[in-house]
N, CA, C and O of each residue as an XYZ file, in Angstrom:
296
protein
N     116.692     63.094     97.702
C     116.816     64.088     96.665
C     116.029     65.315     97.112
O     114.868     65.210     97.506
N     116.650     66.432     97.051
C     115.974     67.653     97.480
C     115.100     68.193     96.369
O     115.312     67.911     95.190
N     114.119     68.970     96.767
C     113.205     69.569     95.800
C     113.956     70.454     94.807
O     113.604     70.511     93.629
N     114.996     71.146     95.289
C     115.761     72.045     94.426
C     116.585     71.309     93.373
O     116.947     71.894     92.352
N     116.885     70.025     93.611
C     117.725     69.302     92.668
C     116.923     68.656     91.538
O     117.506     68.104     90.605
N     115.599     68.719     91.614
C     114.779     68.131     90.565
C     114.780     69.029     89.330
O     114.765     70.255     89.436
N     114.797     68.401     88.175
C     114.740     69.171     86.934
C     113.349     69.779     86.777
O     112.339     69.164     87.120
N     113.326     70.965     86.266
C     112.056     71.651     86.061
C     111.781     71.725     84.567
O     112.608     72.199     83.788
N     110.611     71.250     84.189
C     110.215     71.322     82.791
C     109.467     72.632     82.607
O     108.478     72.879     83.297
N     109.921     73.475     81.689
C     109.220     74.745     81.478
C     107.779     74.497     81.047
O     107.504     73.602     80.248
N     106.873     75.292     81.581
C     105.465     75.142     81.225
C     105.266     75.627     79.797
O     105.799     76.664     79.402
N     104.513     74.883     79.044
C     104.243     75.229     77.648
C     102.779     74.950     77.381
O     102.236     73.937     77.823
N     102.164     75.828     76.677
C     100.770     75.625     76.311
C     100.688     74.636     75.154
O     101.461     74.718     74.200
N      99.755     73.713     75.246
C      99.500     72.787     74.153
C      98.217     73.211     73.468
O      97.244     73.585     74.123
N      98.221     73.152     72.159
C      96.987     73.421     71.433
C      96.562     72.138     70.731
O      97.362     71.217     70.568
N      95.315     72.082     70.324
C      94.829     70.888     69.653
C      95.559     70.644     68.346
O      95.646     69.503     67.892
N      96.085     71.699     67.732
C      96.832     71.535     66.484
C      98.153     70.789     66.715
O      98.691     70.182     65.789
N      98.673     70.832     67.945
C      99.934     70.169     68.270
C      99.782     68.661     68.457
O     100.778     67.941     68.516
N      98.558     68.185     68.549
C      98.323     66.809     68.980
C      97.782     65.957     67.837
O      96.741     66.278     67.263
N      98.487     64.861     67.500
C      97.936     63.939     66.513
C      96.795     63.148     67.138
O      96.832     62.850     68.332
N      95.787     62.805     66.353
C      94.609     62.129     66.901
C      94.975     60.776     67.513
O      94.342     60.344     68.476
N      95.983     60.108     66.966
C      96.407     58.824     67.527
C      97.247     58.988     68.778
O      97.616     58.003     69.418
N      97.548     60.227     69.127
C      98.359     60.484     70.304
C      99.835     60.443     69.969
O     100.228     60.228     68.822
N     100.622     60.648     70.970
C     102.071     60.599     70.820
C     102.668     60.344     72.189
O     102.178     60.855     73.196
N     103.706     59.566     72.222
C     104.347     59.239     73.481
C     104.805     60.486     74.221
O     104.789     60.516     75.452
N     105.209     61.508     73.491
C     105.662     62.749     74.108
C     104.592     63.442     74.930
O     104.912     64.217     75.831
N     103.323     63.176     74.634
C     102.246     63.782     75.424
C     102.290     63.322     76.869
O     101.832     64.035     77.763
N     102.836     62.139     77.106
C     102.941     61.649     78.485
C     103.851     62.535     79.328
O     103.699     62.605     80.547
N     104.788     63.203     78.685
C     105.688     64.097     79.411
C     104.929     65.276     80.018
O     105.378     65.885     80.989
N     103.775     65.586     79.431
C     102.949     66.672     79.957
C     102.000     66.183     81.045
O     101.279     66.980     81.646
N     101.997     64.881     81.299
C     101.161     64.328     82.357
C      99.690     64.489     82.045
O      99.251     64.265     80.917
N      98.928     64.881     83.062
C      97.479     64.989     82.896
C      97.089     66.034     81.863
O      96.044     65.913     81.225
N      97.916     67.059     81.689
C      97.617     68.095     80.692
C      97.684     67.482     79.290
O      96.795     67.716     78.471
N      98.722     66.707     79.011
C      98.843     66.056     77.708
C      97.713     65.089     77.440
O      97.202     65.017     76.323
N      97.316     64.338     78.465
C      96.216     63.403     78.323
C      94.907     64.129     78.034
O      94.132     63.700     77.179
N      94.663     65.218     78.739
C      93.426     65.969     78.516
C      93.384     66.598     77.120
O      92.337     66.606     76.472
N      94.512     67.121     76.661
C      94.546     67.717     75.325
C      94.301     66.644     74.264
O      93.599     66.892     73.283
N      94.873     65.456     74.455
C      94.640     64.352     73.521
C      93.164     63.960     73.515
O      92.580     63.746     72.453
N      92.564     63.865     74.702
C      91.132     63.546     74.780
C      90.287     64.614     74.093
O      89.320     64.293     73.403
N      90.648     65.877     74.279
C      89.923     66.973     73.625
C      90.029     66.866     72.108
O      89.058     67.109     71.391
N      91.217     66.501     71.624
C      91.430     66.348     70.182
C      90.557     65.225     69.632
O      89.917     65.386     68.594
N      90.532     64.095     70.322
C      89.691     62.981     69.886
C      88.224     63.382     69.863
O      87.499     63.044     68.928
N      87.787     64.099     70.887
C      86.392     64.547     70.962
C      86.072     65.497     69.816
O      85.006     65.407     69.208
N      87.002     66.411     69.522
C      86.795     67.362     68.428
C      86.620     66.645     67.094
O      85.757     67.013     66.297
N      87.435     65.627     66.852
C      87.424     64.951     65.558
C      86.409     63.822     65.453
O      85.864     63.575     64.377
N      86.149     63.132     66.572
C      85.329     61.925     66.512
C      84.012     62.033     67.262
O      83.195     61.115     67.196
N      83.789     63.119     67.967
C      82.545     63.280     68.708
C      82.661     62.830     70.153
O      83.656     62.233     70.564
N      81.622     63.132     70.907
C      81.643     62.856     72.344
C      81.666     61.373     72.692
O      82.077     61.006     73.793
N      81.233     60.520     71.776
C      81.141     59.103     72.103
C      82.344     58.281     71.635
O      82.237     57.062     71.497
N      83.479     58.924     71.392
C      84.649     58.196     70.892
C      85.134     57.143     71.871
O      85.678     56.121     71.453
N      84.951     57.368     73.163
C      85.404     56.383     74.159
C      84.608     55.085     74.041
O      85.171     53.994     74.125
N      83.295     55.211     73.845
C      82.460     54.021     73.700
C      82.822     53.259     72.425
O      82.890     52.030     72.432
N      83.053     53.992     71.330
C      83.463     53.355     70.078
C      84.780     52.606     70.255
O      84.924     51.468     69.808
N      85.741     53.257     70.912
C      87.041     52.632     71.145
C      86.895     51.383     72.019
O      87.525     50.360     71.750
N      86.076     51.465     73.049
C      85.859     50.313     73.929
C      85.252     49.147     73.155
O      85.656     48.002     73.358
N      84.285     49.417     72.267
C      83.679     48.353     71.460
C      84.704     47.732     70.512
O      84.751     46.512     70.353
N      85.526     48.577     69.883
C      86.554     48.065     68.971
C      87.555     47.168     69.709
O      87.907     46.091     69.228
N      88.003     47.621     70.873
C      88.974     46.835     71.638
C      88.360     45.536     72.140
O      89.026     44.502     72.167
N      87.097     45.587     72.536
C      86.409     44.389     72.989
C      86.281     43.377     71.855
O      86.486     42.181     72.060
N      85.944     43.854     70.665
C      85.830     42.967     69.506
C      87.183     42.348     69.167
O      87.261     41.166     68.833
N      88.241     43.141     69.250
C      89.579     42.611     68.977
C      89.960     41.553     70.001
O      90.525     40.520     69.641
N      89.660     41.796     71.265
C      89.979     40.831     72.317
C      89.196     39.535     72.119
O      89.740     38.444     72.287
N      87.928     39.656     71.765
C      87.114     38.464     71.515
C      87.663     37.669     70.335
O      87.662     36.439     70.363
N      88.131     38.361     69.303
C      88.705     37.683     68.143
C      89.966     36.914     68.526
O      90.184     35.798     68.055
N      90.785     37.505     69.370
C      92.009     36.824     69.821
C      91.657     35.588     70.637
O      92.253     34.529     70.444
N      90.707     35.710     71.535
C      90.285     34.568     72.355
C      89.731     33.462     71.466
O      90.049     32.289     71.664
N      88.909     33.827     70.492
C      88.344     32.844     69.578
C      89.431     32.139     68.780
O      89.403     30.923     68.595
N      90.389     32.932     68.312
C      91.512     32.367     67.533
C      92.304     31.381     68.379
O      92.677     30.307     67.909
N      92.558     31.755     69.636
C      93.314     30.865     70.528
C      92.537     29.599     70.842
O      93.127     28.523     70.936
N      91.239     29.704     71.005
C      90.442     28.524     71.308
C      90.320     27.602     70.095
O      90.139     26.394     70.247
N      90.418     28.175     68.887
C      90.404     27.387     67.672
C      91.753     26.720     67.403
O      91.843     25.774     66.620
N      92.798     27.223     68.062
C      94.143     26.684     67.872
C      94.835     27.192     66.636
O      95.775     26.567     66.145
N      94.374     28.341     66.115
C      95.020     28.906     64.927
C      95.779     30.155     65.306
O      95.533     30.762     66.349
N      96.720     30.536     64.431
C      97.495     31.759     64.669
C      97.133     32.823     63.700
O      97.687     33.921     63.753
């Protein structure tokens, strides 16, 4: 496939107002720019430590699933 035959996505500026805090699948179309804008939005709304909070929440959820499976309950 030649470089000229690739589709070109017009560049568009994203603002924090365009981004829902939970993210959106469409942000992936913007690649690293969409990811960075989403991270900026989370930081604006939740503070600089939102990643640590999210990691703790996910870890707790994973531990709960493991515990549930080891107990044999659904």
